[in-house]
C-alpha positions as CSV (number, residue, x, y, z in Angstrom):
1,M,40.5,3.9,16.5
2,N,39.7,7.6,16.9
3,E,36.6,9.4,15.7
4,L,38.2,10.7,12.5
5,S,39.5,7.3,11.5
6,T,36.0,5.9,11.4
7,K,35.1,8.2,8.6
8,R,36.6,8.5,5.1
9,N,40.4,9.1,5.3
10,V,41.2,12.5,3.7
11,S,44.6,12.7,2.1
12,R,46.7,15.7,1.2
13,G,45.9,14.9,-2.4
14,D,42.2,15.0,-1.7
15,V,42.6,18.4,-0.2
16,L,44.5,19.7,-3.2
17,I,42.0,18.3,-5.6
18,G,39.1,19.8,-3.6
19,A,40.8,23.1,-3.5
20,A,41.4,23.1,-7.2
21,A,37.8,22.2,-7.9
22,L,36.1,24.5,-5.3
23,G,38.5,27.3,-5.0
24,A,40.8,27.8,-2.0
25,S,42.3,30.6,0.2
26,T,45.0,30.6,2.8
27,V,44.9,31.5,6.4
28,F,48.3,31.8,8.1
29,G,49.7,29.9,5.1
30,V,47.4,26.9,5.6
31,P,45.1,26.2,2.6
32,T,41.4,26.4,3.5
33,I,38.7,25.2,1.2
34,V,35.7,27.5,0.5
35,M,32.7,25.3,-0.3
36,A,30.7,26.7,-3.2
37,A,26.9,26.8,-2.8
38,D,25.0,24.2,-4.6
39,P,24.1,25.5,-8.1
40,K,20.4,26.3,-8.5
41,E,18.4,24.3,-10.9
42,K,17.3,26.4,-13.9
43,L,13.7,26.3,-14.9
44,T,11.6,28.1,-17.5
45,M,7.9,28.4,-16.8
46,S,5.2,29.6,-19.2
47,V,2.5,31.9,-17.8
48,G,-0.8,32.7,-19.6
49,G,-0.7,36.4,-19.2
50,E,1.8,39.1,-18.4
51,H,1.3,40.2,-14.7
52,A,-2.4,39.4,-14.7
53,L,-3.6,38.9,-11.2
54,V,-5.1,35.5,-12.0
55,Y,-1.5,34.3,-12.1
56,F,-0.2,36.5,-9.3
57,P,1.4,33.9,-7.1
58,F,4.0,33.3,-9.9
59,D,5.0,36.9,-9.9
60,L,5.0,37.3,-6.1
61,A,7.1,34.1,-5.6
62,Q,9.5,35.4,-8.2
63,R,9.7,38.9,-6.7
64,L,10.1,37.8,-3.1
65,G,12.8,35.2,-4.0
66,Y,10.7,32.2,-3.0
67,F,11.8,30.1,-6.0
68,D,15.4,31.0,-5.2
69,R,14.8,29.9,-1.6
70,E,13.8,26.5,-2.9
71,G,17.0,26.2,-5.0
72,L,15.3,27.1,-8.3
73,D,16.5,29.6,-10.8
74,V,13.2,30.4,-12.5
75,E,12.5,32.4,-15.7
76,L,8.9,33.3,-16.3
77,I,7.9,33.5,-19.9
78,Y,4.6,35.4,-20.4
79,M,2.4,34.2,-23.1
80,K,-0.6,35.9,-24.8
81,G,-3.0,33.6,-23.1
82,G,-3.5,30.3,-21.3
83,S,-3.8,28.3,-24.5
84,E,-0.3,29.3,-25.5
85,A,1.1,28.6,-22.1
86,A,-0.6,25.2,-22.0
87,E,0.8,24.3,-25.5
88,A,4.3,25.1,-24.3
89,L,3.7,22.6,-21.5
90,V,2.2,19.9,-23.7
91,S,5.0,20.2,-26.2
92,G,7.7,19.8,-23.5
93,S,9.2,23.3,-24.0
94,V,8.5,23.9,-20.3
95,D,7.8,21.6,-17.4
96,Y,5.5,24.0,-15.5
97,S,2.9,26.5,-16.6
98,G,0.4,29.0,-15.2
99,N,-3.0,28.6,-16.8
100,A,-6.5,27.3,-16.2
101,I,-7.4,23.7,-15.5
102,D,-9.5,23.8,-18.6
103,H,-6.3,23.0,-20.5
104,A,-5.8,19.8,-18.6
105,I,-9.3,18.8,-19.7
106,A,-8.6,19.7,-23.3
107,A,-5.2,17.8,-23.2
108,A,-7.0,14.7,-21.8
109,Q,-9.3,14.8,-24.8
110,R,-6.1,14.5,-27.0
111,G,-4.7,11.7,-24.9
112,K,-2.2,14.0,-23.2
113,S,-1.6,14.3,-19.4
114,L,-1.7,17.8,-17.8
115,V,-2.2,18.0,-14.1
116,M,-3.0,21.0,-11.9
117,I,-0.8,21.0,-8.8
118,S,-1.8,24.3,-7.2
119,D,-5.0,26.3,-7.5
120,F,-4.8,30.1,-7.4
121,M,-8.5,31.0,-7.8
122,D,-11.6,28.9,-7.1
123,E,-13.8,31.5,-8.8
124,P,-13.2,32.7,-12.4
125,G,-11.7,36.1,-11.2
126,V,-12.7,38.0,-14.4
127,T,-15.0,40.9,-15.2
128,L,-17.0,41.2,-18.3
129,L,-16.4,44.8,-19.4
130,V,-18.2,47.0,-21.8
131,R,-17.7,50.6,-22.9
132,P,-19.2,53.0,-20.4
133,Q,-21.6,54.5,-23.0
134,D,-22.9,51.0,-23.9
135,K,-23.6,49.7,-20.4
136,G,-27.3,50.7,-20.5
137,K,-27.8,48.7,-23.7
138,Y,-27.3,45.3,-22.0
139,T,-29.8,43.9,-19.5
140,S,-28.9,40.2,-19.7
141,F,-26.3,38.1,-21.4
142,K,-28.8,37.3,-24.1
143,D,-28.2,40.9,-25.4
144,M,-24.7,39.7,-26.5
145,K,-26.4,38.0,-29.5
146,G,-24.7,39.3,-32.6
147,K,-21.9,41.0,-30.7
148,T,-18.2,40.4,-30.4
149,I,-16.6,39.4,-27.1
150,G,-12.9,39.6,-26.4
151,V,-11.4,36.6,-24.6
152,T,-7.7,36.1,-23.7
153,S,-7.2,33.6,-26.5
154,P,-9.2,31.1,-28.5
155,G,-9.8,27.9,-26.5
156,S,-8.8,29.7,-23.2
157,A,-10.8,29.5,-20.0
158,T,-12.4,32.8,-20.7
159,H,-13.6,31.5,-24.1
160,V,-15.1,28.5,-22.4
161,L,-16.9,30.8,-19.9
162,G,-18.3,32.9,-22.7
163,V,-19.7,30.0,-24.6
164,W,-21.2,28.5,-21.4
165,M,-22.8,31.9,-20.4
166,A,-24.4,32.0,-23.9
167,K,-25.8,28.5,-23.2
168,Q,-27.1,29.7,-19.8
169,A,-28.8,32.6,-21.6
170,G,-30.5,30.4,-24.1
171,I,-28.5,31.5,-27.2
172,S,-26.2,29.6,-29.5
173,R,-22.4,29.9,-29.3
174,D,-22.6,30.9,-33.0
175,D,-24.7,33.9,-32.1
176,I,-21.6,35.5,-30.6
177,K,-18.2,36.1,-32.1
178,F,-15.3,35.4,-29.7
179,V,-11.8,36.9,-30.5
180,G,-8.5,36.7,-28.7
181,V,-7.4,40.0,-27.2
182,G,-4.8,38.9,-24.6
183,A,-4.8,38.8,-20.9
184,G,-2.9,42.0,-20.2
185,A,-2.5,45.5,-21.6
186,T,-3.7,44.5,-25.1
187,M,-7.3,43.9,-23.8
188,P,-8.1,47.6,-22.9
189,A,-7.0,48.7,-26.4
190,A,-9.3,46.2,-28.0
191,L,-12.3,47.3,-26.0
192,A,-11.6,51.1,-26.2
193,G,-10.8,50.8,-29.9
194,G,-14.1,49.1,-30.8
195,Q,-12.6,45.8,-31.9
196,V,-14.9,44.1,-29.5
197,D,-18.2,45.0,-27.9
198,A,-17.3,43.4,-24.5
199,A,-14.2,41.8,-23.1
200,M,-13.4,39.3,-20.3
201,G,-11.0,41.5,-18.3
202,N,-8.4,40.4,-15.8
203,D,-7.1,42.6,-13.0
204,P,-5.3,44.8,-12.4
205,F,-6.0,46.1,-15.9
206,A,-9.8,45.7,-15.7
207,T,-10.1,47.7,-12.4
208,Q,-7.8,50.4,-13.7
209,M,-10.0,50.8,-16.8
210,I,-13.1,51.1,-14.7
211,R,-11.5,53.7,-12.4
212,D,-10.2,55.7,-15.4
213,G,-13.7,55.7,-17.0
214,R,-12.5,53.7,-20.0
215,A,-14.8,50.7,-19.2
216,A,-17.8,49.7,-17.1
217,A,-18.2,46.5,-15.2
218,W,-21.2,44.5,-16.4
219,I,-20.8,40.9,-15.0
220,E,-18.4,40.2,-12.1
221,L,-17.1,36.7,-11.4
222,F,-15.3,36.9,-8.1
223,H,-17.9,36.1,-5.4
224,A,-19.6,32.7,-5.1
225,A,-23.1,34.3,-5.3
226,D,-22.3,36.2,-8.4
227,V,-20.7,33.2,-10.1
228,R,-23.7,31.0,-9.4
229,K,-26.0,33.6,-10.9
230,A,-23.9,34.0,-14.0
231,I,-22.8,30.4,-14.7
232,G,-24.8,28.1,-12.3
233,F,-21.8,27.0,-10.1
234,S,-20.7,28.4,-6.7
235,S,-17.2,27.0,-7.0
236,Y,-15.3,27.0,-10.3
237,C,-11.6,26.0,-10.3
238,F,-9.8,28.5,-12.5
239,T,-6.1,29.4,-12.8
240,G,-3.1,27.8,-11.1
241,A,0.1,25.9,-11.7
242,L,0.1,22.9,-14.0
243,T,2.6,20.3,-15.1
244,R,2.7,17.0,-17.0
245,G,2.1,13.6,-15.5
246,D,5.5,12.5,-16.6
247,V,7.2,15.4,-14.8
248,I,5.4,14.4,-11.5
249,A,6.6,10.8,-12.0
250,K,10.2,11.8,-12.8
251,N,10.7,14.9,-10.6
252,P,8.4,14.8,-7.6
253,Q,11.0,16.6,-5.4
254,R,11.4,19.5,-7.9
255,T,7.6,19.7,-8.3
256,Q,7.3,20.0,-4.5
257,K,9.8,22.9,-4.6
258,V,7.7,24.7,-7.2
259,V,4.5,24.3,-5.2
260,N,6.3,25.3,-1.9
261,A,7.3,28.6,-3.5
262,L,3.7,29.2,-4.8
263,V,2.1,28.3,-1.5
264,R,4.5,30.5,0.4
265,A,3.4,33.4,-1.9
266,Q,-0.2,32.6,-1.1
267,K,0.4,32.5,2.6
268,Y,2.2,35.9,2.3
269,M,-0.9,37.2,0.6
270,Q,-3.0,36.1,3.6
271,V,-1.0,38.0,6.2
272,H,-0.1,41.2,4.4
273,A,-2.4,44.1,3.5
274,A,-2.9,45.0,-0.1
275,D,-0.8,48.2,0.1
276,E,2.1,46.2,1.7
277,I,1.9,43.7,-1.1
278,S,1.9,46.4,-3.7
279,G,4.8,48.1,-2.0
280,A,6.8,44.9,-2.2
281,L,6.5,44.9,-6.0
282,T,8.4,46.8,-8.6
283,D,6.6,48.6,-11.5
284,E,7.5,45.6,-13.7
285,F,5.6,43.2,-11.5
286,R,2.7,45.6,-11.3
287,G,2.4,45.5,-15.1
288,G,3.7,49.0,-15.4
289,I,0.9,50.3,-13.2
290,A,1.6,52.7,-10.3
291,K,1.3,51.4,-6.8
292,D,-1.8,53.4,-5.9
293,A,-3.6,52.3,-9.1
294,W,-2.6,48.7,-8.8
295,T,-3.8,48.1,-5.2
296,P,-7.6,48.5,-6.0
297,G,-7.3,45.8,-8.6
298,Y,-5.7,43.4,-6.2
299,V,-8.4,44.2,-3.6
300,H,-11.1,43.5,-6.3
301,S,-9.6,40.1,-7.2
302,A,-8.9,39.0,-3.6
303,P,-12.2,37.2,-3.0
304,A,-11.5,34.8,-5.8
305,Y,-8.1,33.5,-4.4
306,T,-7.7,30.2,-2.6
307,K,-5.9,30.4,0.7
308,N,-3.1,27.9,0.2
309,G,-3.6,26.5,-3.3
310,E,-6.1,23.8,-2.5
311,I,-7.9,22.4,-5.5
312,P,-11.6,22.1,-4.8
313,P,-13.1,18.8,-6.2
314,E,-16.5,20.5,-6.8
315,G,-14.8,23.3,-8.7
316,V,-13.1,20.8,-10.9
317,R,-16.3,19.0,-11.7
318,A,-17.9,22.3,-12.7
319,V,-15.1,23.0,-15.2
320,I,-15.4,19.5,-16.6
321,E,-19.0,20.2,-17.3
322,T,-18.5,23.5,-19.0
323,N,-15.6,22.1,-21.1
324,A,-17.7,19.1,-22.2
325,F,-20.1,21.5,-23.7
326,F,-17.4,23.7,-25.2
327,L,-15.7,20.8,-26.8
328,N,-18.9,19.1,-28.0
329,N,-17.6,16.0,-26.4
330,D,-19.3,13.4,-24.2
331,A,-16.1,11.7,-23.2
332,T,-15.8,11.0,-19.5
333,I,-12.9,12.8,-17.8
334,D,-11.6,11.3,-14.6
335,P,-11.2,14.3,-12.2
336,A,-8.4,12.5,-10.3
337,K,-6.3,12.5,-13.4
338,I,-6.3,16.2,-13.9
339,Y,-5.4,17.5,-10.5
340,D,-3.2,16.5,-7.6
341,N,-3.5,18.0,-4.1
342,R,-0.6,16.1,-2.6
343,F,2.0,18.8,-3.1
344,V,-0.2,21.5,-1.7
345,D,-1.0,19.4,1.3
346,R,2.6,19.0,2.1
347,A,3.4,22.6,1.5
348,K,0.5,23.8,3.7
349,A,2.0,21.7,6.6
350,T,5.6,22.7,6.2
351,V,6.0,26.1,4.5
352,K,6.3,29.2,6.6
353,V,6.3,32.8,5.5
């Protein structure tokens, strides 16, 4: 028996059926089958802010074709804030989202399972902005008593931070009014227009406002020392990629592909300078901001990024504590049920830029 006869026998009928299904051409009158590429799996993901740098690995992975490289046809749906992105995930409208781990904690309180599978920032990565003419009025967070602070959306991670910072300053959460102003271009308008006295700003928009003289930085939450001073923790798990527990159970291979693309984007960020990264983006992925104006915002945010998406246990515990206060709930949250480092660990070992 020759080598070919040990494998499945291919008849002329098989060839004709295959040619009809896959498409065929002829070479010297002999039919040759052109094998079509495997179709990419379509996925829709919700992201808690349009082109905000706290979610940047999603944009970069999309722009550089890293999802496509994993066999995924991804559509990113940008929401007003992390709360809306998380709700889309909880409801089953999407299987993956970009938002803060705070929403996994809130979901657990409701008996739902959301799990962080990759961490983008292990510091909050936001700036508390005020109008330039008002900066001298505020010497401590206690001066926010009776004021209005803009957060991305009610119940979002920035809202949790604001309430916790009030606690740290010795004032009640009721002493401050928190309103949702979005995570992108809507925030600057709210601050400049006087709708809020201060705002939790994400880059690149926050840095652009500061450079343009439309806002002043009051409290920065990018470096461990500054974060400890403001909220009492040196590590604070913030934004990343989340999914549901049932998605991990049913689609572990697809989940690995999603994390591979995001970790590849984070590795790209490690080995390329800020101006190179900016140059690799289109105006759309820079949020409509010109390259030279976008780059300083990225440099400003860079200290808050994790290297490869690792989720820090101590940072998770810090967020559990702030959310327990925010939610007025003493229920015990098992950290192991709201994050999973297995996918990042595999990606770190196998993914190359």
